[in-house]
PAGUSE-477796 format. One record per residue (C-alpha): residue number from 1; y, z, x. Coordinates in steps of 0.2 Angstrom, whole numbers, plus 5000, padded with zeros to 4 digits. Each point is the difference from the previous one (the first is absolute). Example, Ala and Ser with C-alpha at 12.3 -4.5 7.8 and 13.67 -1.06 7.14 Angstrom:
GUDREN   kolti      Y      Z      X
GUDREN       1   4978   5039   5062
GUDREN       2   5017   4997   5006
! end
This chain:
GUDREN   kolti      Y      Z      X
GUDREN       1   4206   5103   4992
GUDREN       2   5019   4997   4996
GUDREN       3   4994   4991   4982
GUDREN       4   4983   5010   4998
GUDREN       5   5003   5019   5005
GUDREN       6   5006   5014   4987
GUDREN       7   5012   5007   5013
GUDREN       8   5005   4985   5011
GUDREN       9   5003   4991   4985
GUDREN      10   5013   5014   4995
GUDREN      11   5012   4996   5015
GUDREN      12   4998   5017   5008
GUDREN      13   4996   4992   5019
GUDREN      14   5012   4988   5008
GUDREN      15   4985   4986   5000
GUDREN      16   5008   4987   5009
GUDREN      17   5004   5012   5015
GUDREN      18   4980   5006   4997
GUDREN      19   4994   4981   5002
GUDREN      20   5012   4998   5015
GUDREN      21   4993   5016   5008
GUDREN      22   4982   4996   4998
GUDREN      23   5000   4981   5001
GUDREN      24   5002   5003   5019
GUDREN      25   4986   5010   5002
GUDREN      26   4989   4986   4996
GUDREN      27   5002   4991   5016
GUDREN      28   4987   5015   5007
GUDREN      29   4988   4996   4986
GUDREN      30   4986   4991   5008
GUDREN      31   4983   5002   4988
GUDREN      32   4997   5001   4983
GUDREN      33   4995   5017   5003
GUDREN      34   5016   5003   5006
GUDREN      35   5009   4990   4986
GUDREN      36   4990   5011   4987
GUDREN      37   5006   5017   5008
GUDREN      38   5016   4995   5003
GUDREN      39   5002   4994   4980
GUDREN      40   4990   5016   4994
GUDREN      41   5012   5012   5009
GUDREN      42   5016   4990   4995
GUDREN      43   4996   5001   4981
GUDREN      44   4993   5020   5003
GUDREN      45   5017   5003   5008
GUDREN      46   5009   4998   4984
GUDREN      47   5000   5012   4985
GUDREN      48   4987   4994   4989
GUDREN      49   5008   5004   4984
GUDREN      50   4989   4998   4981
GUDREN      51   4990   4984   4999
GUDREN      52   4999   4994   4983
GUDREN      53   4987   4988   4999
GUDREN      54   4996   4985   4987
GUDREN      55   4987   4985   5002
GUDREN      56   5006   4995   4980
GUDREN      57   5004   4983   5004
GUDREN      58   5001   4993   4980
GUDREN      59   5012   4988   4997
GUDREN      60   5007   4999   5017
GUDREN      61   5003   4984   5009
GUDREN      62   4987   5001   5016
GUDREN      63   5004   4984   5010
GUDREN      64   5010   5010   5014
GUDREN      65   4989   5015   5001
GUDREN      66   4993   4998   5017
GUDREN      67   4995   5015   5009
GUDREN      68   4983   4993   5009
GUDREN      69   5009   5003   5016
GUDREN      70   4994   5019   4996
GUDREN      71   4984   4996   5003
GUDREN      72   5000   4997   5019
GUDREN      73   5002   5019   5001
GUDREN      74   4986   5006   4989
GUDREN      75   4990   5003   5016
GUDREN      76   5013   5014   5004
GUDREN      77   4995   5012   4984
GUDREN      78   5016   5011   5000
GUDREN      79   5011   4986   5002
GUDREN      80   4992   4990   4990
GUDREN      81   5001   5014   4986
GUDREN      82   5019   5002   5003
GUDREN      83   5004   4982   4998
GUDREN      84   4989   4998   4983
GUDREN      85   5012   5013   4994
GUDREN      86   5015   4994   5004
GUDREN      87   4993   4984   4992
GUDREN      88   4998   5007   4983
GUDREN      89   5014   5014   4999
GUDREN      90   5012   4997   4987
GUDREN      91   5011   5014   5004
GUDREN      92   5012   4990   5008
GUDREN      93   5020   5004   4999
GUDREN      94   5013   4987   4999
GUDREN      95   5011   5003   5017
GUDREN      96   4995   4984   5007
GUDREN      97   4999   4990   4982
GUDREN      98   5006   5003   4984
GUDREN      99   5003   4992   4984
GUDREN     100   5019   4992   4995
GUDREN     101   5000   5008   4985
GUDREN     102   4989   5007   4986
GUDREN     103   4999   4983   4991
GUDREN     104   4999   4989   5017
GUDREN     105   4984   5000   5011
GUDREN     106   5010   4990   5014
GUDREN     107   4997   5010   5015
GUDREN     108   5014   5007   5011
GUDREN     109   5002   5008   5017
GUDREN     110   5013   5011   5001
GUDREN     111   4996   5009   5015
GUDREN     112   4995   4986   5012
GUDREN     113   5016   5001   5007
GUDREN     114   4996   4994   5018
GUDREN     115   4995   5008   5017
GUDREN     116   5014   5009   5007
GUDREN     117   4997   4995   5018
GUDREN     118   4993   4982   4997
GUDREN     119   4999   4990   5017
GUDREN     120   4989   4985   4999
GUDREN     121   4997   5002   5018
GUDREN     122   4989   5014   4997
GUDREN     123   4983   4995   4996
GUDREN     124   4996   5015   4989
GUDREN     125   5016   4994   4989
GUDREN     126   4996   4984   4999
GUDREN     127   4982   5004   4993
GUDREN     128   5008   5013   4988
GUDREN     129   5009   4985   4991
GUDREN     130   4982   4990   5000
GUDREN     131   4991   5016   4993
GUDREN     132   5014   5004   4987
GUDREN     133   5001   4984   4993
GUDREN     134   4981   4996   5001
GUDREN     135   4995   5015   4990
GUDREN     136   5015   4996   4986
GUDREN     137   4992   4984   4998
GUDREN     138   4981   5007   5001
GUDREN     139   5002   5013   4989
GUDREN     140   5014   4997   4986
GUDREN     141   5004   4980   5000
GUDREN     142   4991   4995   4985
GUDREN     143   4999   4982   5005
GUDREN     144   4991   5003   5016
GUDREN     145   4984   4992   4994
GUDREN     146   5007   4983   5000
GUDREN     147   5006   5001   5018
GUDREN     148   4990   4988   5012
GUDREN     149   4995   5004   5013
GUDREN     150   4994   5017   4995
GUDREN     151   5013   5013   5003
GUDREN     152   4988   5013   5007
GUDREN     153   4993   4987   5012
GUDREN     154   5018   4996   5006
GUDREN     155   5001   5018   5006
GUDREN     156   4989   4994   5015
GUDREN     157   5013   4986   5006
GUDREN     158   5016   5011   4996
GUDREN     159   4995   5015   5010
GUDREN     160   4999   4992   5019
GUDREN     161   5015   4987   4994
GUDREN     162   5013   5016   4995
GUDREN     163   4992   5011   5015
GUDREN     164   5003   4985   5014
GUDREN     165   5018   4995   4995
GUDREN     166   5009   4997   5015
GUDREN     167   5017   4998   4994
GUDREN     168   5010   5005   4985
GUDREN     169   5000   4980   4993
GUDREN     170   4982   5001   5002
GUDREN     171   4999   5016   4988
GUDREN     172   5008   4991   4988
GUDREN     173   4990   4984   5000
GUDREN     174   4984   5010   4998
GUDREN     175   5011   5012   4985
GUDREN     176   5004   4984   4990
GUDREN     177   4982   4993   5003
GUDREN     178   4993   5015   4993
GUDREN     179   5012   5001   4986
GUDREN     180   4996   4982   4996
GUDREN     181   4983   5003   4999
GUDREN     182   5000   5008   4984
GUDREN     183   5004   4983   4990
GUDREN     184   5014   5005   4989
GUDREN     185   5015   4990   4997
GUDREN     186   5010   5015   4995
GUDREN     187   4998   5006   5018
GUDREN     188   5014   4989   5007
GUDREN     189   5005   5011   5016
GUDREN     190   5006   4993   5016
GUDREN     191   5010   5009   5012
GUDREN     192   5016   4995   5009
GUDREN     193   4992   4997   5018
GUDREN     194   4986   4990   4992
GUDREN     195   5013   4989   4989
GUDREN     196   5008   4998   5017
GUDREN     197   4988   4995   5009
GUDREN     198   4992   4988   4987
GUDREN     199   5013   4995   4988
GUDREN     200   5019   5002   5006
GUDREN     201   5004   4982   5000
GUDREN     202   4998   4987   4989
GUDREN     203   5005   4980   4996
GUDREN     204   5015   4993   4992
GUDREN     205   4989   4993   4986
GUDREN     206   4990   5008   4984
GUDREN     207   4981   4995   4998
GUDREN     208   4987   5000   4986
GUDREN     209   4981   5001   5006
GUDREN     210   4993   4986   4987
GUDREN     211   4981   4999   5002
GUDREN     212   4998   5001   5019
GUDREN     213   5018   4993   5004
GUDREN     214   5017   5007   5002
GUDREN     215   5012   4990   4992
GUDREN     216   5019   5001   5004
GUDREN     217   5008   5005   4985
GUDREN     218   5018   5004   5007
GUDREN     219   5013   4999   5013
GUDREN     220   5010   5015   5004
GUDREN     221   5010   4993   5012
GUDREN     222   5002   4980   5002
GUDREN     223   5007   5000   5018
GUDREN     224   4985   5010   5005
GUDREN     225   4986   4992   4992
GUDREN     226   5007   4982   5008
GUDREN     227   4998   5007   5016
GUDREN     228   4981   5000   4998
GUDREN     229   4999   4986   4988
GUDREN     230   4994   5009   4984
GUDREN     231   5005   4992   4983
GUDREN     232   4996   5006   4983
GUDREN     233   4981   4995   4995
GUDREN     234   4992   5001   5018
GUDREN     235   4983   5007   4999
GUDREN     236   4996   5010   5013
GUDREN     237   4980   4998   5004
GUDREN     238   4997   5010   5015
GUDREN     239   5006   5016   5009
GUDREN     240   4996   5002   5018
GUDREN     241   4987   4987   4996
GUDREN     242   4992   5010   4987
GUDREN     243   5002   4996   4980
GUDREN     244   5012   5009   4992
GUDREN     245   4989   5013   4990
GUDREN     246   4989   5002   5015
GUDREN     247   5015   5003   5010
GUDREN     248   5008   5012   4988
GUDREN     249   4984   5010   4996
GUDREN     250   4996   5002   5019
GUDREN     251   5017   5006   5002
GUDREN     252   5000   5013   4986
GUDREN     253   4984   5008   4999
GUDREN     254   5004   5014   5009
GUDREN     255   5017   5002   4993
GUDREN     256   5000   4998   4983
GUDREN     257   4989   5009   4987
GUDREN     258   4993   4989   4985
GUDREN     259   4989   5000   4985
GUDREN     260   4996   4981   5002
GUDREN     261   5006   4984   5007
GUDREN     262   5014   4996   4989
GUDREN     263   5011   5009   5014
GUDREN     264   5001   4985   5010
GUDREN     265   5010   4993   4986
GUDREN     266   5011   5015   4999
GUDREN     267   5004   5002   5018
GUDREN     268   4999   4982   5005
GUDREN     269   5017   5003   5008
GUDREN     270   4993   5011   5012
GUDREN     271   4991   4985   5007
GUDREN     272   5015   4992   5008
GUDREN     273   5007   5018   5006
GUDREN     274   4998   5006   5018
GUDREN     275   5007   5011   5015
GUDREN     276   5001   4984   5009
GUDREN     277   5012   4987   5001
GUDREN     278   4989   4985   4993
GUDREN     279   4987   4996   4992
GUDREN     280   4986   4985   5002
GUDREN     281   4999   4990   4983
GUDREN     282   4994   4983   4995
GUDREN     283   5010   4992   4987
GUDREN     284   4993   4985   4988
GUDREN     285   5016   4989   4994
GUDREN     286   4996   4983   4990
GUDREN     287   4982   5003   5007
GUDREN     288   5005   4999   5018
GUDREN     289   4995   5016   5010
GUDREN     290   5014   5009   5012
GUDREN     291   4995   5014   5013
GUDREN     292   5017   5009   5004
GUDREN     293   5006   5017   5006
GUDREN     294   5010   5010   4984
GUDREN     295   5015   5011   5007
GUDREN     296   4998   5018   4992
GUDREN     297   5017   5010   4996
GUDREN     298   5003   5018   4998
GUDREN     299   5015   4996   4992
GUDREN     300   5010   4986   4992
GUDREN     301   5014   4994   4987
GUDREN     302   4994   4994   4984
GUDREN     303   5010   4984   4997
GUDREN     304   4999   4984   4992
GUDREN     305   4984   5007   4990
GUDREN     306   4989   4986   4992
GUDREN     307   4983   5002   4991
GUDREN     308   4988   4988   4993
GUDREN     309   5003   4998   4982
GUDREN     310   4988   5010   4991
GUDREN     311   4997   5003   4980
GUDREN     312   5012   5016   4996
GUDREN     313   4999   5006   4982
GUDREN     314   5016   5009   5001
GUDREN     315   5000   5011   4985
GUDREN     316   4990   5016   4996
GUDREN     317   4993   4992   4985
GUDREN     318   5002   4983   4990
GUDREN     319   4991   4986   4994
GUDREN     320   4994   4987   5015
GUDREN     321   4991   4988   4991
GUDREN     322   5001   4995   4981
GUDREN     323   4991   5015   4994
GUDREN     324   4996   5011   5015
GUDREN     325   5007   5015   5003
GUDREN     326   5005   5007   5018
GUDREN     327   5004   5018   5005
GUDREN     328   5002   5007   5019
GUDREN     329   4996   5017   5002
GUDREN     330   5008   5001   5014
GUDREN     331   5018   5009   4995
GUDREN     332   4997   5000   4981
GUDREN     333   5003   5018   4993
GUDREN     334   4991   5006   4986
GUDREN     335   5015   4995   4987
GUDREN     336   4999   4983   5006
GUDREN     337   4981   5000   4999
GUDREN     338   5003   5004   4980
GUDREN     339   5013   4986   4999
GUDREN     340   4990   4987   5008
GUDREN     341   4984   5004   4987
GUDREN     342   5012   4999   4987
GUDREN     343   5008   4982   5008
GUDREN     344   4982   4995   5003
GUDREN     345   4990   5006   4985
GUDREN     346   4997   4980   4994
GUDREN     347   4996   4993   5013
GUDREN     348   4982   4994   5005
GUDREN     349   4997   5011   5016
GUDREN     350   5009   5009   5012
GUDREN     351   4998   5000   5018
GUDREN     352   5003   5017   5009
GUDREN     353   5006   4997   5018
GUDREN     354   4994   5015   5011
GUDREN     355   5000   4992   5017
GUDREN     356   5011   5013   5005
GUDREN     357   5004   5019   4997
GUDREN     358   5007   5007   4986
GUDREN     359   5015   5010   5001
GUDREN     360   5000   5009   4984
GUDREN     361   4986   5009   4989
GUDREN     362   4995   4988   4988
GUDREN     363   4982   5001   4998
GUDREN     364   5000   5009   4984
GUDREN     365   5013   4988   4991
GUDREN     366   4990   4984   5004
GUDREN     367   4984   5008   4995
GUDREN     368   5007   5005   4983
GUDREN     369   5003   4982   4996
GUDREN     370   4984   4993   5006
GUDREN     371   4988   5013   4996
GUDREN     372   4993   5002   4981
GUDREN     373   4998   5017   5003
GUDREN     374   5000   5014   5013
GUDREN     375   4987   4998   5014
GUDREN     376   4995   5004   5018
GUDREN     377   5003   4988   5013
GUDREN     378   4994   5007   5017
GUDREN     379   4989   5015   5007
GUDREN     380   5008   5011   5014
GUDREN     381   4990   5010   5012
GUDREN     382   5005   5015   5008
GUDREN     383   4994   5011   5014
GUDREN     384   4996   5017   4995
GUDREN     385   5009   5011   5013
GUDREN     386   4986   5015   5001
GUDREN     387   4987   4987   5000
GUDREN     388   5002   4990   5018
GUDREN     389   4992   4981   4999
GUDREN     390   4998   5002   4980
GUDREN     391   5010   4992   4985
GUDREN     392   5001   4998   4984
GUDREN     393   5008   4988   4985
GUDREN     394   5015   5009   4996
GUDREN     395   5004   5003   4981
GUDREN     396   5018   5008   4996
GUDREN     397   4998   5017   4992
GUDREN     398   5012   4994   4987
GUDREN     399   4994   4984   4998
GUDREN     400   5003   5002   4980
GUDREN     401   5016   5000   5004
GUDREN     402   5003   4993   5018
GUDREN     403   4989   4989   5007
GUDREN     404   5007   4989   5015
GUDREN     405   4984   4989   5000
GUDREN     406   5002   4995   4982
GUDREN     407   5013   4989   4992
GUDREN     408   5006   4991   4984
GUDREN     409   5000   5006   4981
GUDREN     410   4993   4994   4984
GUDREN     411   5009   4986   4996
GUDREN     412   4996   4986   4988
GUDREN     413   5013   4990   5005
GUDREN     414   4997   4996   5018
GUDREN     415   5004   4986   5010
GUDREN     416   4985   4990   4998
GUDREN     417   5003   4982   5008
GUDREN     418   4994   4997   5018
GUDREN     419   5004   5012   5013
GUDREN     420   5000   4994   5016
GUDREN     421   5000   5011   5016
GUDREN     422   5005   4994   5017
GUDREN     423   4995   5009   5014
GUDREN     424   5000   4996   5019
GUDREN     425   5001   5008   5018
GUDREN     426   5015   5010   4996
GUDREN     427   4992   5010   4986
GUDREN     428   4997   5017   5006
GUDREN     429   5002   5017   4996
GUDREN     430   5008   5002   4985
GUDREN     431   4999   4984   4994
GUDREN     432   4983   4999   5001
GUDREN     433   5000   5017   4989
GUDREN     434   5011   4987   4986
GUDREN     435   4990   4987   5002
GUDREN     436   4983   5008   4995
GUDREN     437   5009   5007   4985
GUDREN     438   5007   4982   4996
GUDREN     439   4980   4994   5003
GUDREN     440   4995   5011   4987
GUDREN     441   5008   4990   4986
GUDREN     442   4989   4990   4990
GUDREN     443   5005   4984   5004
GUDREN     444   5003   5002   5018
GUDREN     445   4998   4988   5014
GUDREN     446   5003   5002   5017
GUDREN     447   5004   4987   5011
GUDREN     448   5005   5000   5019
GUDREN     449   4993   5006   5016
GUDREN     450   4993   5018   5009
GUDREN     451   5011   5014   4996
GUDREN     452   5003   5014   5013
GUDREN     453   4985   5012   4995
GUDREN     454   5010   5016   5001
GUDREN     455   5005   5004   4983
GUDREN     456   5001   5018   4998
GUDREN     457   5011   5014   5006
GUDREN     458   5003   5004   5019
GUDREN     459   5000   5016   5009
GUDREN     460   5009   5004   5016
GUDREN     461   4992   5008   5016
GUDREN     462   5009   5008   5013
GUDREN     463   4992   4995   5016
GUDREN     464   5001   5015   5016
GUDREN     465   5012   4985   5007
GUDREN     466   5011   5001   4985
GUDREN     467   4994   4983   4995
GUDREN     468   5000   4999   4979
GUDREN     469   4986   4991   4995
GUDREN     470   4998   4992   4982
GUDREN     471   4983   4996   4993
GUDREN     472   4993   5000   4982
GUDREN     473   4997   5015   4991
GUDREN     474   4989   4995   4987
GUDREN     475   4986   4988   4996
GUDREN     476   5004   4986   4987
GUDREN     477   4988   4993   4988
GUDREN     478   5000   4990   4986
GUDREN     479   4993   5009   4983
GUDREN     480   4984   4991   5003
GUDREN     481   4998   5007   5016
GUDREN     482   5005   4985   5011
GUDREN     483   5008   5004   5017
GUDREN     484   5019   4996   5003
GUDREN     485   5003   5008   5015
GUDREN     486   4997   4987   5014
GUDREN     487   4995   4985   4990
GUDREN     488   5017   5000   4988
GUDREN     489   5003   4994   4984
GUDREN     490   4986   4989   4989
GUDREN     491   5006   4981   5001
GUDREN     492   4994   4989   4988
GUDREN     493   5008   4984   5007
GUDREN     494   5004   4999   5019
GUDREN     495   5013   4989   5003
GUDREN     496   4999   4987   5016
GUDREN     497   5017   4998   5009
GUDREN     498   5001   4986   5012
GUDREN     499   5015   4996   5013
GUDREN     500   5005   4985   4988
GUDREN     501   5000   5009   4983
GUDREN     502   5003   5018   5004
GUDREN     503   5020   4996   4997
GUDREN     504   4996   4997   4983
GUDREN     505   4994   5017   4992
GUDREN     506   4981   4998   4998
GUDREN     507   4999   5016   4991
GUDREN     508   5012   4996   4988
GUDREN     509   4994   4983   4997
GUDREN     510   4981   5007   4998
GUDREN     511   5007   5013   4988
GUDREN     512   5009   4985   4991
GUDREN     513   4983   4991   4997
GUDREN     514   4990   5016   4995
GUDREN     515   5012   5002   4985
GUDREN     516   5001   4984   4995
GUDREN     517   4982   4997   4999
GUDREN     518   4998   5016   4989
GUDREN     519   4997   4998   4982
GUDREN     520   5017   5009   4995
! end
């Protein structure tokens, strides 16, 4: 009713309070007949308003349209009719959901400000958290169809888990499990309580996940690492008698929301973080296996820092190998991009390093130099605020003037050398969006590993307990309709790093190889 009712959607009721008051009454509902009666009485207790029905679905994205549950109430004609009316109603106001502005289809939830007396010890309050978030995802998360297992089916698990919490930390755990279940790498929420329990202590060294091994890549405090006999290049092949990937996956399964498995590399630092004082590991050094316990610390002084020597091109742009150009997109400005193309215009190819998050708005400056003409590089799927569960490919109303999903210009002198795009697990959100624009260049080849799979703008939703949850608000597709959300960017050549070769940048080496083997 919150998102479908003509009066409720205007905000004329304190709907959180209504929920809390009425969910308690369900304890006395013991039969289906009792439930039907309760629901009908509840629906009819609210001013019905004016229903404006529509069953026109032309041009709409239907993958999230899921109202089969209403058929469960078909034997009760009166209740069934009310539910069918609400399902088809389009007279829905914007109190609970609206668009950021006229040009944007990013949803906003300004009136979700938390429940004023929230207490996780109270069952009805915990269930309010569940149903607030579950209904948001059910009706306005355009990427819901990608969730596995099916979002609707998960409700059967969530209800008893929220209802039966015996402590605040149990509530935090099940809340995080619910949030993580939407499989969205933008949804990087962790409460302080759970962080303290799971990740408050860490080792005095840095690690990198390479295949299924954690390699010690840097020492923050040599005195502390010597006490545990940890050396640069040590390979950790098990944690608590599990392989690193399995251990990390089990540890993060109900804590971290992830679009795909790239999150394991992105969060590999979490493998050796814990609320405990130590962690059991097996280390492979010179083909000799040693089991030991590594001491973990809440705080330590960083001194005598030392790291494995790795390839790092320190400039924002330049020539890195004979006639091969390189541009790092992390901190380069729009003005510097222009200079870079001027300096590298005669090269055989340019490597664009997007294994990072660009700080500046450089997309248009890049595309106008690598496109021969203006073109669309992405399609965006947006929710329809007065049609819950439905969405549509969004086109700017002023697309002849401003279209955020097109870029470039007519340019007969565009850079026509080989364009190599480097991506990996760190390529997320804005970086993936820029990556799609670069991939639209006629001579682009993408080299790397699976990207985050969360590329479009985020929305923020406040739970009844005041937790602020980010999620990807739009769906992202290539112009040909191929989905990017969840899957990540298309990769032409996957880079295979090993524990013996990763210090030499295999991504850049592959890029150089492809440029030198090209015709130009």
